[in-house]
ChimeraX commands (.cxc) that place a marker at each C-alpha (Angstrom):
marker #1 position 141.78,64.12,132.84 radius 0.5
marker #1 position 141.55,67.31,130.84 radius 0.5
marker #1 position 142.33,70.81,132.12 radius 0.5
marker #1 position 139.39,72.91,132.51 radius 0.5
marker #1 position 138.81,75.57,129.88 radius 0.5
marker #1 position 140.11,79.11,130.62 radius 0.5
marker #1 position 137.62,81.89,131.36 radius 0.5
marker #1 position 138.62,83.67,128.20 radius 0.5
marker #1 position 138.58,80.71,125.80 radius 0.5
marker #1 position 135.41,79.19,127.11 radius 0.5
marker #1 position 131.89,80.40,126.30 radius 0.5
marker #1 position 131.15,79.85,129.99 radius 0.5
marker #1 position 132.93,81.17,132.99 radius 0.5
marker #1 position 135.10,78.84,134.94 radius 0.5
marker #1 position 136.23,79.00,138.48 radius 0.5
marker #1 position 139.42,81.25,138.95 radius 0.5
marker #1 position 141.05,78.98,141.24 radius 0.5
marker #1 position 144.89,79.48,140.80 radius 0.5
marker #1 position 146.71,76.89,138.79 radius 0.5
marker #1 position 149.75,74.98,140.09 radius 0.5
marker #1 position 152.88,74.85,138.19 radius 0.5
marker #1 position 156.00,72.55,138.12 radius 0.5
marker #1 position 159.19,74.45,139.05 radius 0.5
marker #1 position 162.64,73.31,138.42 radius 0.5
marker #1 position 164.37,73.25,141.84 radius 0.5
marker #1 position 168.10,73.84,142.17 radius 0.5
marker #1 position 168.75,70.14,142.55 radius 0.5
marker #1 position 167.00,69.44,139.34 radius 0.5
marker #1 position 163.89,67.90,140.99 radius 0.5
marker #1 position 160.43,69.43,140.41 radius 0.5
marker #1 position 158.41,71.05,143.07 radius 0.5
marker #1 position 154.86,72.43,142.99 radius 0.5
marker #1 position 154.33,76.15,143.45 radius 0.5
marker #1 position 151.03,77.81,143.54 radius 0.5
marker #1 position 150.67,80.87,141.08 radius 0.5
marker #1 position 149.96,84.08,142.74 radius 0.5
marker #1 position 148.56,87.42,141.36 radius 0.5
marker #1 position 151.12,90.02,140.70 radius 0.5
marker #1 position 152.07,92.54,143.32 radius 0.5
marker #1 position 152.51,96.34,142.92 radius 0.5
marker #1 position 149.79,98.69,141.67 radius 0.5
marker #1 position 146.24,97.70,142.28 radius 0.5
marker #1 position 144.69,96.88,138.82 radius 0.5
marker #1 position 141.92,99.37,139.19 radius 0.5
marker #1 position 144.38,102.11,139.55 radius 0.5
marker #1 position 146.01,101.47,136.11 radius 0.5
marker #1 position 145.32,103.97,133.49 radius 0.5
marker #1 position 145.47,103.77,129.70 radius 0.5
marker #1 position 148.55,105.36,128.18 radius 0.5
marker #1 position 148.30,109.24,127.55 radius 0.5
marker #1 position 148.05,111.05,124.30 radius 0.5
marker #1 position 151.85,111.63,124.02 radius 0.5
marker #1 position 152.62,107.94,124.24 radius 0.5
marker #1 position 149.80,107.09,121.90 radius 0.5
marker #1 position 151.26,109.70,119.23 radius 0.5
marker #1 position 154.63,108.04,119.67 radius 0.5
marker #1 position 153.27,104.69,118.24 radius 0.5
marker #1 position 154.10,106.37,114.91 radius 0.5
marker #1 position 157.77,105.33,115.49 radius 0.5
marker #1 position 157.02,101.77,114.60 radius 0.5
marker #1 position 158.47,101.95,111.08 radius 0.5
marker #1 position 161.76,103.17,112.49 radius 0.5
marker #1 position 161.71,100.03,114.80 radius 0.5
marker #1 position 161.50,97.93,111.73 radius 0.5
marker #1 position 164.31,99.92,110.05 radius 0.5
marker #1 position 166.34,99.29,113.11 radius 0.5
marker #1 position 165.69,95.50,112.81 radius 0.5
marker #1 position 166.84,95.64,109.24 radius 0.5
marker #1 position 170.03,97.55,110.27 radius 0.5
marker #1 position 170.64,95.08,113.07 radius 0.5
marker #1 position 170.11,91.94,110.93 radius 0.5
marker #1 position 173.89,91.07,110.60 radius 0.5
marker #1 position 174.02,91.07,114.46 radius 0.5
marker #1 position 170.87,89.21,115.08 radius 0.5
marker #1 position 171.98,86.46,112.60 radius 0.5
marker #1 position 174.96,85.79,114.99 radius 0.5
marker #1 position 172.54,84.61,117.56 radius 0.5
marker #1 position 172.61,80.80,118.33 radius 0.5
marker #1 position 170.47,78.81,116.06 radius 0.5
marker #1 position 167.41,76.99,117.45 radius 0.5
marker #1 position 166.49,73.30,117.69 radius 0.5
marker #1 position 163.86,73.42,115.00 radius 0.5
marker #1 position 160.86,73.20,117.38 radius 0.5
marker #1 position 157.55,74.57,116.28 radius 0.5
marker #1 position 156.50,78.07,117.23 radius 0.5
marker #1 position 152.92,79.20,116.74 radius 0.5
marker #1 position 152.54,82.95,116.42 radius 0.5
marker #1 position 149.40,84.77,117.22 radius 0.5
marker #1 position 148.54,88.50,116.16 radius 0.5
marker #1 position 147.09,91.25,118.04 radius 0.5
marker #1 position 143.62,92.55,117.98 radius 0.5
marker #1 position 142.30,93.46,114.37 radius 0.5
marker #1 position 145.56,92.09,112.98 radius 0.5
marker #1 position 146.33,89.12,110.81 radius 0.5
marker #1 position 149.29,87.03,110.03 radius 0.5
marker #1 position 150.96,89.56,107.64 radius 0.5
marker #1 position 151.61,91.63,110.72 radius 0.5
marker #1 position 153.66,88.70,112.30 radius 0.5
marker #1 position 155.60,87.94,109.10 radius 0.5
marker #1 position 158.78,89.82,110.08 radius 0.5
marker #1 position 158.86,87.98,113.47 radius 0.5
marker #1 position 158.19,84.61,111.84 radius 0.5
marker #1 position 160.83,85.33,109.34 radius 0.5
marker #1 position 163.38,86.07,111.93 radius 0.5
marker #1 position 162.49,82.81,113.91 radius 0.5
marker #1 position 162.88,80.78,110.81 radius 0.5
marker #1 position 166.13,82.32,110.04 radius 0.5
marker #1 position 167.12,81.21,113.54 radius 0.5
marker #1 position 166.14,77.68,112.80 radius 0.5
marker #1 position 162.67,77.41,114.21 radius 0.5
marker #1 position 159.56,76.35,112.46 radius 0.5
marker #1 position 157.55,79.40,112.96 radius 0.5
marker #1 position 153.85,79.11,111.97 radius 0.5
marker #1 position 151.03,81.64,111.42 radius 0.5
marker #1 position 147.72,81.25,113.16 radius 0.5
marker #1 position 145.75,81.00,109.92 radius 0.5
marker #1 position 142.50,82.47,111.34 radius 0.5
marker #1 position 142.28,85.70,109.43 radius 0.5
marker #1 position 141.89,89.00,111.43 radius 0.5
marker #1 position 141.82,88.64,115.17 radius 0.5
marker #1 position 138.45,89.96,116.10 radius 0.5
marker #1 position 138.36,88.67,119.71 radius 0.5
marker #1 position 137.83,85.30,121.36 radius 0.5
marker #1 position 135.01,83.97,119.13 radius 0.5
marker #1 position 134.16,80.38,119.78 radius 0.5
marker #1 position 134.87,78.91,116.22 radius 0.5
marker #1 position 138.26,80.56,116.27 radius 0.5
marker #1 position 139.30,79.53,119.66 radius 0.5
marker #1 position 138.22,75.86,118.88 radius 0.5
marker #1 position 140.26,75.91,115.80 radius 0.5
marker #1 position 143.31,77.21,117.86 radius 0.5
marker #1 position 142.89,74.44,120.37 radius 0.5
marker #1 position 142.75,71.94,117.51 radius 0.5
marker #1 position 145.85,73.53,115.83 radius 0.5
marker #1 position 147.75,73.09,119.06 radius 0.5
marker #1 position 146.76,69.46,119.42 radius 0.5
marker #1 position 147.53,68.67,115.68 radius 0.5
marker #1 position 150.96,70.32,115.83 radius 0.5
marker #1 position 151.94,68.50,118.96 radius 0.5
marker #1 position 150.55,65.22,117.66 radius 0.5
marker #1 position 152.94,65.31,114.74 radius 0.5
marker #1 position 155.90,64.13,116.71 radius 0.5
marker #1 position 154.81,64.63,120.44 radius 0.5
marker #1 position 157.07,67.42,120.68 radius 0.5
marker #1 position 155.93,70.55,122.67 radius 0.5
marker #1 position 155.36,73.75,120.80 radius 0.5
marker #1 position 156.15,77.31,121.80 radius 0.5
marker #1 position 153.36,79.97,121.66 radius 0.5
marker #1 position 154.33,83.59,120.87 radius 0.5
marker #1 position 151.53,86.04,121.06 radius 0.5
marker #1 position 151.49,89.82,120.25 radius 0.5
marker #1 position 149.04,91.90,122.42 radius 0.5
marker #1 position 145.63,90.11,122.58 radius 0.5
marker #1 position 147.35,87.18,120.87 radius 0.5
marker #1 position 149.49,86.75,123.88 radius 0.5
marker #1 position 146.48,86.53,126.09 radius 0.5
marker #1 position 145.21,83.61,123.99 radius 0.5
marker #1 position 148.72,82.02,124.18 radius 0.5
marker #1 position 148.66,82.20,128.07 radius 0.5
marker #1 position 145.19,80.63,128.15 radius 0.5
marker #1 position 145.92,77.88,125.68 radius 0.5
marker #1 position 149.02,76.97,127.74 radius 0.5
marker #1 position 146.92,76.78,130.97 radius 0.5
marker #1 position 144.56,74.33,129.18 radius 0.5
marker #1 position 147.22,72.34,127.41 radius 0.5
marker #1 position 150.46,72.52,129.59 radius 0.5
marker #1 position 151.66,69.13,128.39 radius 0.5
marker #1 position 151.73,70.29,124.73 radius 0.5
marker #1 position 153.34,73.73,125.30 radius 0.5
marker #1 position 156.92,74.27,125.75 radius 0.5
marker #1 position 156.98,78.00,126.55 radius 0.5
marker #1 position 154.79,81.14,126.19 radius 0.5
marker #1 position 156.11,84.56,125.04 radius 0.5
marker #1 position 153.97,87.53,125.10 radius 0.5
marker #1 position 154.51,91.13,123.60 radius 0.5
marker #1 position 152.62,93.94,125.19 radius 0.5
marker #1 position 149.73,91.66,126.29 radius 0.5
marker #1 position 147.08,93.08,128.56 radius 0.5
marker #1 position 146.58,90.25,130.97 radius 0.5
marker #1 position 147.17,92.01,134.40 radius 0.5
marker #1 position 145.01,95.15,134.32 radius 0.5
marker #1 position 141.37,96.33,133.69 radius 0.5
marker #1 position 140.22,96.55,130.03 radius 0.5
marker #1 position 140.10,100.42,130.39 radius 0.5
marker #1 position 143.94,100.51,130.92 radius 0.5
marker #1 position 144.29,100.01,127.08 radius 0.5
marker #1 position 143.52,102.42,124.29 radius 0.5
marker #1 position 142.01,99.62,122.34 radius 0.5
marker #1 position 139.25,98.30,124.62 radius 0.5
marker #1 position 136.58,100.21,122.55 radius 0.5
marker #1 position 137.69,98.44,119.46 radius 0.5
marker #1 position 137.64,95.00,121.20 radius 0.5
marker #1 position 134.12,95.65,122.38 radius 0.5
marker #1 position 132.98,96.63,119.11 radius 0.5
marker #1 position 134.49,93.90,117.04 radius 0.5
marker #1 position 134.26,90.93,119.45 radius 0.5
marker #1 position 130.89,91.66,121.00 radius 0.5
marker #1 position 132.45,90.56,124.43 radius 0.5
marker #1 position 131.30,92.47,127.63 radius 0.5
marker #1 position 133.92,93.64,130.03 radius 0.5
marker #1 position 135.33,90.88,132.02 radius 0.5
marker #1 position 134.22,90.68,135.60 radius 0.5
marker #1 position 136.67,90.68,138.60 radius 0.5
marker #1 position 136.80,87.00,138.75 radius 0.5
marker #1 position 137.85,86.66,135.10 radius 0.5
marker #1 position 140.39,89.47,135.53 radius 0.5
marker #1 position 141.91,87.74,138.45 radius 0.5
marker #1 position 142.00,84.32,136.63 radius 0.5
marker #1 position 143.88,86.01,133.55 radius 0.5
marker #1 position 146.55,87.45,135.82 radius 0.5
marker #1 position 147.69,83.81,136.93 radius 0.5
marker #1 position 150.53,82.70,134.79 radius 0.5
marker #1 position 150.51,79.48,132.92 radius 0.5
marker #1 position 152.34,76.41,134.39 radius 0.5
marker #1 position 155.08,76.58,131.82 radius 0.5
marker #1 position 158.01,79.07,131.29 radius 0.5
marker #1 position 156.26,82.21,130.55 radius 0.5
marker #1 position 157.93,85.50,129.50 radius 0.5
marker #1 position 156.22,88.93,129.04 radius 0.5
marker #1 position 158.14,91.37,126.83 radius 0.5
marker #1 position 156.80,94.87,127.51 radius 0.5
marker #1 position 157.67,98.60,127.15 radius 0.5
marker #1 position 156.97,101.54,129.51 radius 0.5
marker #1 position 156.57,103.66,126.36 radius 0.5
marker #1 position 153.81,101.47,124.91 radius 0.5
marker #1 position 151.12,103.75,123.70 radius 0.5
marker #1 position 148.17,101.16,123.54 radius 0.5
marker #1 position 148.41,98.98,126.65 radius 0.5
marker #1 position 149.49,100.35,129.97 radius 0.5
marker #1 position 152.77,98.56,130.74 radius 0.5
marker #1 position 151.53,97.49,134.26 radius 0.5
marker #1 position 148.98,95.32,132.41 radius 0.5
marker #1 position 151.85,93.21,131.10 radius 0.5
marker #1 position 153.63,92.27,134.37 radius 0.5
marker #1 position 153.81,88.69,135.24 radius 0.5
marker #1 position 153.66,87.97,139.05 radius 0.5
marker #1 position 156.78,86.72,140.80 radius 0.5
marker #1 position 157.15,83.02,140.23 radius 0.5
marker #1 position 159.88,80.38,139.32 radius 0.5
marker #1 position 158.62,79.96,135.67 radius 0.5
marker #1 position 157.48,83.55,134.99 radius 0.5
marker #1 position 159.44,86.70,134.17 radius 0.5
marker #1 position 159.27,90.16,132.59 radius 0.5
marker #1 position 161.49,91.79,130.20 radius 0.5
marker #1 position 161.34,95.39,129.56 radius 0.5
marker #1 position 162.52,97.04,126.15 radius 0.5
marker #1 position 162.27,100.32,124.68 radius 0.5
marker #1 position 159.65,100.10,121.97 radius 0.5
marker #1 position 156.14,101.05,120.79 radius 0.5
marker #1 position 153.17,98.65,121.01 radius 0.5
marker #1 position 152.79,98.51,117.27 radius 0.5
marker #1 position 156.61,98.08,116.99 radius 0.5
marker #1 position 157.12,95.38,119.41 radius 0.5
marker #1 position 156.99,92.63,116.87 radius 0.5
marker #1 position 159.44,94.54,114.77 radius 0.5
marker #1 position 161.82,95.71,117.41 radius 0.5
marker #1 position 165.49,94.31,117.27 radius 0.5
marker #1 position 165.64,94.28,121.21 radius 0.5
marker #1 position 162.43,92.24,121.26 radius 0.5
marker #1 position 163.65,89.86,118.47 radius 0.5
marker #1 position 166.82,89.19,120.61 radius 0.5
marker #1 position 164.88,88.46,123.69 radius 0.5
marker #1 position 162.50,86.13,121.83 radius 0.5
marker #1 position 165.41,84.23,120.34 radius 0.5
marker #1 position 167.04,83.93,123.79 radius 0.5
marker #1 position 163.88,82.60,125.36 radius 0.5
marker #1 position 163.08,80.16,122.54 radius 0.5
marker #1 position 166.51,78.63,122.94 radius 0.5
marker #1 position 165.98,77.76,126.56 radius 0.5
marker #1 position 165.62,74.22,127.54 radius 0.5
marker #1 position 162.01,74.15,129.27 radius 0.5
marker #1 position 163.35,71.44,131.83 radius 0.5
marker #1 position 166.23,73.54,132.84 radius 0.5
marker #1 position 164.59,76.95,132.32 radius 0.5
marker #1 position 166.49,80.07,133.79 radius 0.5
marker #1 position 165.36,83.69,133.62 radius 0.5
marker #1 position 166.57,86.07,131.18 radius 0.5
marker #1 position 170.18,87.42,131.91 radius 0.5
marker #1 position 170.14,91.26,131.80 radius 0.5
marker #1 position 173.53,91.60,133.34 radius 0.5
marker #1 position 176.41,93.39,131.78 radius 0.5
marker #1 position 176.08,95.25,128.53 radius 0.5
marker #1 position 172.55,93.83,128.22 radius 0.5
marker #1 position 171.61,95.88,131.16 radius 0.5
marker #1 position 171.88,99.03,128.95 radius 0.5
marker #1 position 169.12,97.70,126.74 radius 0.5
marker #1 position 166.93,95.40,129.00 radius 0.5
marker #1 position 165.35,95.39,132.35 radius 0.5
marker #1 position 163.93,92.42,134.29 radius 0.5
marker #1 position 161.67,92.05,137.28 radius 0.5
marker #1 position 158.00,92.52,138.17 radius 0.5
marker #1 position 157.77,95.87,140.08 radius 0.5
marker #1 position 155.32,98.40,139.10 radius 0.5
marker link #1:1,2 radius 0.2
marker link #1:2,3 radius 0.2
marker link #1:3,4 radius 0.2
marker link #1:4,5 radius 0.2
marker link #1:5,6 radius 0.2
marker link #1:6,7 radius 0.2
marker link #1:7,8 radius 0.2
marker link #1:8,9 radius 0.2
marker link #1:9,10 radius 0.2
marker link #1:10,11 radius 0.2
marker link #1:11,12 radius 0.2
marker link #1:12,13 radius 0.2
marker link #1:13,14 radius 0.2
marker link #1:14,15 radius 0.2
marker link #1:15,16 radius 0.2
marker link #1:16,17 radius 0.2
marker link #1:17,18 radius 0.2
marker link #1:18,19 radius 0.2
marker link #1:19,20 radius 0.2
marker link #1:20,21 radius 0.2
marker link #1:21,22 radius 0.2
marker link #1:22,23 radius 0.2
marker link #1:23,24 radius 0.2
marker link #1:24,25 radius 0.2
marker link #1:25,26 radius 0.2
marker link #1:26,27 radius 0.2
marker link #1:27,28 radius 0.2
marker link #1:28,29 radius 0.2
marker link #1:29,30 radius 0.2
marker link #1:30,31 radius 0.2
marker link #1:31,32 radius 0.2
marker link #1:32,33 radius 0.2
marker link #1:33,34 radius 0.2
marker link #1:34,35 radius 0.2
marker link #1:35,36 radius 0.2
marker link #1:36,37 radius 0.2
marker link #1:37,38 radius 0.2
marker link #1:38,39 radius 0.2
marker link #1:39,40 radius 0.2
marker link #1:40,41 radius 0.2
marker link #1:41,42 radius 0.2
marker link #1:42,43 radius 0.2
marker link #1:43,44 radius 0.2
marker link #1:44,45 radius 0.2
marker link #1:45,46 radius 0.2
marker link #1:46,47 radius 0.2
marker link #1:47,48 radius 0.2
marker link #1:48,49 radius 0.2
marker link #1:49,50 radius 0.2
marker link #1:50,51 radius 0.2
marker link #1:51,52 radius 0.2
marker link #1:52,53 radius 0.2
marker link #1:53,54 radius 0.2
marker link #1:54,55 radius 0.2
marker link #1:55,56 radius 0.2
marker link #1:56,57 radius 0.2
marker link #1:57,58 radius 0.2
marker link #1:58,59 radius 0.2
marker link #1:59,60 radius 0.2
marker link #1:60,61 radius 0.2
marker link #1:61,62 radius 0.2
marker link #1:62,63 radius 0.2
marker link #1:63,64 radius 0.2
marker link #1:64,65 radius 0.2
marker link #1:65,66 radius 0.2
marker link #1:66,67 radius 0.2
marker link #1:67,68 radius 0.2
marker link #1:68,69 radius 0.2
marker link #1:69,70 radius 0.2
marker link #1:70,71 radius 0.2
marker link #1:71,72 radius 0.2
marker link #1:72,73 radius 0.2
marker link #1:73,74 radius 0.2
marker link #1:74,75 radius 0.2
marker link #1:75,76 radius 0.2
marker link #1:76,77 radius 0.2
marker link #1:77,78 radius 0.2
marker link #1:78,79 radius 0.2
marker link #1:79,80 radius 0.2
marker link #1:80,81 radius 0.2
marker link #1:81,82 radius 0.2
marker link #1:82,83 radius 0.2
marker link #1:83,84 radius 0.2
marker link #1:84,85 radius 0.2
marker link #1:85,86 radius 0.2
marker link #1:86,87 radius 0.2
marker link #1:87,88 radius 0.2
marker link #1:88,89 radius 0.2
marker link #1:89,90 radius 0.2
marker link #1:90,91 radius 0.2
marker link #1:91,92 radius 0.2
marker link #1:92,93 radius 0.2
marker link #1:93,94 radius 0.2
marker link #1:94,95 radius 0.2
marker link #1:95,96 radius 0.2
marker link #1:96,97 radius 0.2
marker link #1:97,98 radius 0.2
marker link #1:98,99 radius 0.2
marker link #1:99,100 radius 0.2
marker link #1:100,101 radius 0.2
marker link #1:101,102 radius 0.2
marker link #1:102,103 radius 0.2
marker link #1:103,104 radius 0.2
marker link #1:104,105 radius 0.2
marker link #1:105,106 radius 0.2
marker link #1:106,107 radius 0.2
marker link #1:107,108 radius 0.2
marker link #1:108,109 radius 0.2
marker link #1:109,110 radius 0.2
marker link #1:110,111 radius 0.2
marker link #1:111,112 radius 0.2
marker link #1:112,113 radius 0.2
marker link #1:113,114 radius 0.2
marker link #1:114,115 radius 0.2
marker link #1:115,116 radius 0.2
marker link #1:116,117 radius 0.2
marker link #1:117,118 radius 0.2
marker link #1:118,119 radius 0.2
marker link #1:119,120 radius 0.2
marker link #1:120,121 radius 0.2
marker link #1:121,122 radius 0.2
marker link #1:122,123 radius 0.2
marker link #1:123,124 radius 0.2
marker link #1:124,125 radius 0.2
marker link #1:125,126 radius 0.2
marker link #1:126,127 radius 0.2
marker link #1:127,128 radius 0.2
marker link #1:128,129 radius 0.2
marker link #1:129,130 radius 0.2
marker link #1:130,131 radius 0.2
marker link #1:131,132 radius 0.2
marker link #1:132,133 radius 0.2
marker link #1:133,134 radius 0.2
marker link #1:134,135 radius 0.2
marker link #1:135,136 radius 0.2
marker link #1:136,137 radius 0.2
marker link #1:137,138 radius 0.2
marker link #1:138,139 radius 0.2
marker link #1:139,140 radius 0.2
marker link #1:140,141 radius 0.2
marker link #1:141,142 radius 0.2
marker link #1:142,143 radius 0.2
marker link #1:143,144 radius 0.2
marker link #1:144,145 radius 0.2
marker link #1:145,146 radius 0.2
marker link #1:146,147 radius 0.2
marker link #1:147,148 radius 0.2
marker link #1:148,149 radius 0.2
marker link #1:149,150 radius 0.2
marker link #1:150,151 radius 0.2
marker link #1:151,152 radius 0.2
marker link #1:152,153 radius 0.2
marker link #1:153,154 radius 0.2
marker link #1:154,155 radius 0.2
marker link #1:155,156 radius 0.2
marker link #1:156,157 radius 0.2
marker link #1:157,158 radius 0.2
marker link #1:158,159 radius 0.2
marker link #1:159,160 radius 0.2
marker link #1:160,161 radius 0.2
marker link #1:161,162 radius 0.2
marker link #1:162,163 radius 0.2
marker link #1:163,164 radius 0.2
marker link #1:164,165 radius 0.2
marker link #1:165,166 radius 0.2
marker link #1:166,167 radius 0.2
marker link #1:167,168 radius 0.2
marker link #1:168,169 radius 0.2
marker link #1:169,170 radius 0.2
marker link #1:170,171 radius 0.2
marker link #1:171,172 radius 0.2
marker link #1:172,173 radius 0.2
marker link #1:173,174 radius 0.2
marker link #1:174,175 radius 0.2
marker link #1:175,176 radius 0.2
marker link #1:176,177 radius 0.2
marker link #1:177,178 radius 0.2
marker link #1:178,179 radius 0.2
marker link #1:179,180 radius 0.2
marker link #1:180,181 radius 0.2
marker link #1:181,182 radius 0.2
marker link #1:182,183 radius 0.2
marker link #1:183,184 radius 0.2
marker link #1:184,185 radius 0.2
marker link #1:185,186 radius 0.2
marker link #1:186,187 radius 0.2
marker link #1:187,188 radius 0.2
marker link #1:188,189 radius 0.2
marker link #1:189,190 radius 0.2
marker link #1:190,191 radius 0.2
marker link #1:191,192 radius 0.2
marker link #1:192,193 radius 0.2
marker link #1:193,194 radius 0.2
marker link #1:194,195 radius 0.2
marker link #1:195,196 radius 0.2
marker link #1:196,197 radius 0.2
marker link #1:197,198 radius 0.2
marker link #1:198,199 radius 0.2
marker link #1:199,200 radius 0.2
marker link #1:200,201 radius 0.2
marker link #1:201,202 radius 0.2
marker link #1:202,203 radius 0.2
marker link #1:203,204 radius 0.2
marker link #1:204,205 radius 0.2
marker link #1:205,206 radius 0.2
marker link #1:206,207 radius 0.2
marker link #1:207,208 radius 0.2
marker link #1:208,209 radius 0.2
marker link #1:209,210 radius 0.2
marker link #1:210,211 radius 0.2
marker link #1:211,212 radius 0.2
marker link #1:212,213 radius 0.2
marker link #1:213,214 radius 0.2
marker link #1:214,215 radius 0.2
marker link #1:215,216 radius 0.2
marker link #1:216,217 radius 0.2
marker link #1:217,218 radius 0.2
marker link #1:218,219 radius 0.2
marker link #1:219,220 radius 0.2
marker link #1:220,221 radius 0.2
marker link #1:221,222 radius 0.2
marker link #1:222,223 radius 0.2
marker link #1:223,224 radius 0.2
marker link #1:224,225 radius 0.2
marker link #1:225,226 radius 0.2
marker link #1:226,227 radius 0.2
marker link #1:227,228 radius 0.2
marker link #1:228,229 radius 0.2
marker link #1:229,230 radius 0.2
marker link #1:230,231 radius 0.2
marker link #1:231,232 radius 0.2
marker link #1:232,233 radius 0.2
marker link #1:233,234 radius 0.2
marker link #1:234,235 radius 0.2
marker link #1:235,236 radius 0.2
marker link #1:236,237 radius 0.2
marker link #1:237,238 radius 0.2
marker link #1:238,239 radius 0.2
marker link #1:239,240 radius 0.2
marker link #1:240,241 radius 0.2
marker link #1:241,242 radius 0.2
marker link #1:242,243 radius 0.2
marker link #1:243,244 radius 0.2
marker link #1:244,245 radius 0.2
marker link #1:245,246 radius 0.2
marker link #1:246,247 radius 0.2
marker link #1:247,248 radius 0.2
marker link #1:248,249 radius 0.2
marker link #1:249,250 radius 0.2
marker link #1:250,251 radius 0.2
marker link #1:251,252 radius 0.2
marker link #1:252,253 radius 0.2
marker link #1:253,254 radius 0.2
marker link #1:254,255 radius 0.2
marker link #1:255,256 radius 0.2
marker link #1:256,257 radius 0.2
marker link #1:257,258 radius 0.2
marker link #1:258,259 radius 0.2
marker link #1:259,260 radius 0.2
marker link #1:260,261 radius 0.2
marker link #1:261,262 radius 0.2
marker link #1:262,263 radius 0.2
marker link #1:263,264 radius 0.2
marker link #1:264,265 radius 0.2
marker link #1:265,266 radius 0.2
marker link #1:266,267 radius 0.2
marker link #1:267,268 radius 0.2
marker link #1:268,269 radius 0.2
marker link #1:269,270 radius 0.2
marker link #1:270,271 radius 0.2
marker link #1:271,272 radius 0.2
marker link #1:272,273 radius 0.2
marker link #1:273,274 radius 0.2
marker link #1:274,275 radius 0.2
marker link #1:275,276 radius 0.2
marker link #1:276,277 radius 0.2
marker link #1:277,278 radius 0.2
marker link #1:278,279 radius 0.2
marker link #1:279,280 radius 0.2
marker link #1:280,281 radius 0.2
marker link #1:281,282 radius 0.2
marker link #1:282,283 radius 0.2
marker link #1:283,284 radius 0.2
marker link #1:284,285 radius 0.2
marker link #1:285,286 radius 0.2
marker link #1:286,287 radius 0.2
marker link #1:287,288 radius 0.2
marker link #1:288,289 radius 0.2
marker link #1:289,290 radius 0.2
marker link #1:290,291 radius 0.2
marker link #1:291,292 radius 0.2
marker link #1:292,293 radius 0.2
view
């Protein structure tokens, strides 16, 4: 039996009944765990980043330069197993913006693929149907699960695709994606409304979007994000969901060397023996984990 279409990816609204996920227990057996909405600040209380953080988005080129400088260190990270990774861009962005990230993934041994849908102008029916077919086609090549990496709005798509097709998705990694707060908590909502034609999601849809997929799911976010309020990117506590905080701009998340390291670490995880990101030791100087707002 198929999984119901998500509220974002379907023209019609679905029930926001929480999904159930399979969690690896300590013994290696799997247990069912019901997904819960994130704790912390009430979504309605979350505000969009202020003018200072928005102005600091101009540092993105320096983050790209830092990645170039850190390339010799990033190349020392363990190589991947060659599985496919579909990379989805943010709002009003295209595959060119994810090229540095995909180049890094390919260098680490993954088959990183563009979304091939042009500009991301919101969840339009034709584009979303094409995404579903792309996931099915990639999985059908060898029945191997694929990973989904989504930047900003692309991460919202990735989460919802994983909810619809959990048997085809290995893991989900999002970067600065606004899935856990109100639309007004981003500085790009006006643009989304204008280019997509979608109305503001109601409370039922917002609650459904906050539920994490039933596969290993990582949210990489920054408290200095000038586009999306960082609280909007917090996964709820759960055995297959985690949050990794890095110092980055929103525009620079897909170029940032710390985000690249976290992505490589998460893609290398065995989904059947998944463990959260280890931010102990020296990593604690650069990364924070948890889900508290």
